[in-house]
C-alpha positions as a Markdown table, in Angstrom:
| # | Residue | x | y | z |
|---|---|---|---|---|
| 1 | Leu | 89.6 | 131.1 | 18.4 |
| 2 | Leu | 90.7 | 133.8 | 16.3 |
| 3 | Tyr | 93.5 | 131.4 | 15.3 |
| 4 | Ala | 91.6 | 128.0 | 15.2 |
| 5 | Arg | 90.6 | 128.0 | 11.8 |
| 6 | Ser | 94.5 | 128.2 | 10.7 |
| 7 | Glu | 95.2 | 125.0 | 13.2 |
| 8 | Ala | 96.2 | 121.8 | 11.0 |
| 9 | Val | 97.6 | 119.5 | 13.1 |
| 10 | Pro | 95.2 | 117.3 | 14.7 |
| 11 | Thr | 93.3 | 118.2 | 17.3 |
| 12 | Leu | 91.2 | 116.4 | 20.7 |
| 13 | Val | 89.2 | 118.9 | 22.0 |
| 14 | Val | 88.2 | 117.2 | 26.2 |
| 15 | Gln | 85.4 | 118.5 | 27.9 |
| 16 | Gly | 83.5 | 118.2 | 30.9 |
| 17 | Glu | 79.9 | 119.3 | 30.9 |
| 18 | Asn | 80.4 | 119.6 | 34.5 |
| 19 | Asp | 82.8 | 122.7 | 34.3 |
| 20 | Ser | 82.3 | 125.7 | 36.0 |
| 21 | Val | 85.5 | 127.0 | 34.9 |
| 22 | Val | 85.7 | 127.0 | 31.4 |
| 23 | Ala | 82.5 | 126.7 | 29.7 |
| 24 | Pro | 81.1 | 123.5 | 27.4 |
| 25 | Lys | 80.0 | 126.0 | 25.3 |
| 26 | Gly | 83.5 | 127.4 | 24.5 |
| 27 | Ala | 85.0 | 123.6 | 23.7 |
| 28 | Glu | 81.9 | 123.4 | 21.1 |
| 29 | Leu | 82.9 | 126.9 | 19.5 |
| 30 | Leu | 86.4 | 125.8 | 19.9 |
| 31 | His | 86.0 | 123.0 | 17.7 |
| 32 | Ala | 83.8 | 124.0 | 15.4 |
| 33 | Gln | 86.3 | 126.6 | 14.4 |
| 34 | Leu | 89.2 | 124.4 | 13.7 |
| 35 | Gly | 90.7 | 124.2 | 10.8 |
| 36 | Thr | 92.2 | 121.0 | 10.6 |
| 37 | Thr | 90.1 | 117.7 | 9.8 |
| 38 | Glu | 91.5 | 115.8 | 12.1 |
| 39 | Lys | 89.4 | 117.0 | 14.8 |
| 40 | Arg | 87.0 | 115.5 | 17.6 |
| 41 | Leu | 85.1 | 117.1 | 20.7 |
| 42 | Ile | 84.4 | 114.6 | 23.5 |
| 43 | Met | 82.0 | 116.3 | 26.2 |
| 44 | Phe | 82.4 | 114.0 | 29.4 |
| 45 | Pro | 78.8 | 114.3 | 31.3 |
| 46 | Lys | 79.9 | 113.5 | 35.0 |
| 47 | Ala | 83.1 | 115.6 | 34.8 |
| 48 | Asp | 84.2 | 118.8 | 36.1 |
| 49 | His | 87.0 | 121.1 | 35.4 |
| 50 | Asp | 89.7 | 118.7 | 36.7 |
| 51 | Leu | 88.0 | 115.8 | 34.6 |
| 52 | Phe | 87.8 | 113.4 | 37.3 |
| 53 | Gly | 91.0 | 113.7 | 38.9 |
| 54 | Leu | 92.9 | 112.6 | 35.8 |
| 55 | Phe | 95.6 | 115.8 | 35.9 |
| 56 | His | 94.9 | 116.6 | 39.9 |
| 57 | Pro | 98.1 | 117.0 | 40.9 |
| 58 | Ser | 97.4 | 115.3 | 44.5 |
| 59 | Gly | 96.7 | 111.9 | 42.0 |
| 60 | Gly | 94.9 | 109.0 | 44.2 |
| 61 | Glu | 92.7 | 106.0 | 42.7 |
| 62 | Leu | 90.8 | 107.0 | 39.4 |
| 63 | Thr | 86.7 | 106.3 | 39.0 |
| 64 | Glu | 85.4 | 104.5 | 36.3 |
| 65 | Glu | 85.1 | 107.5 | 34.2 |
| 66 | Gly | 88.4 | 108.7 | 35.3 |
| 67 | His | 90.1 | 105.6 | 34.0 |
| 68 | Arg | 87.3 | 105.7 | 30.6 |
| 69 | Leu | 88.8 | 109.2 | 29.9 |
| 70 | Ala | 92.6 | 108.2 | 30.1 |
| 71 | Asp | 91.4 | 105.5 | 28.0 |
| 72 | Thr | 90.1 | 108.0 | 25.4 |
| 73 | Leu | 93.1 | 110.0 | 25.7 |
| 74 | Tyr | 95.1 | 106.7 | 24.8 |
| 75 | Gln | 93.2 | 105.7 | 21.5 |
| 76 | Trp | 93.8 | 109.2 | 20.2 |
| 77 | Ile | 97.6 | 109.5 | 20.7 |
| 78 | His | 98.0 | 106.4 | 19.5 |
| 79 | Gln | 95.5 | 106.5 | 16.3 |
| 80 | Ala | 96.3 | 109.8 | 15.2 |
| 81 | Pro | 98.1 | 110.5 | 12.0 |
| 82 | Gly | 102.2 | 110.4 | 12.4 |
| 83 | Ala | 101.8 | 108.5 | 15.9 |
């Protein structure tokens, strides 16, 4: 959080509300401290730390929630300034 205020790039913070590794409150604090005006915090109510397995190395089929998360990331990347 120390350097978050000086961050000026568009930033998307994605957090699972059921994350037992990283506390959701930390994502909220990071988002609040970011210096950029181009920022967004998205909390996924049913997600744990691996965010529906989207980033799990074993791959596999995505759930409906996983597809929603992937769509959210896609939209953010393609709508961010400079995309």
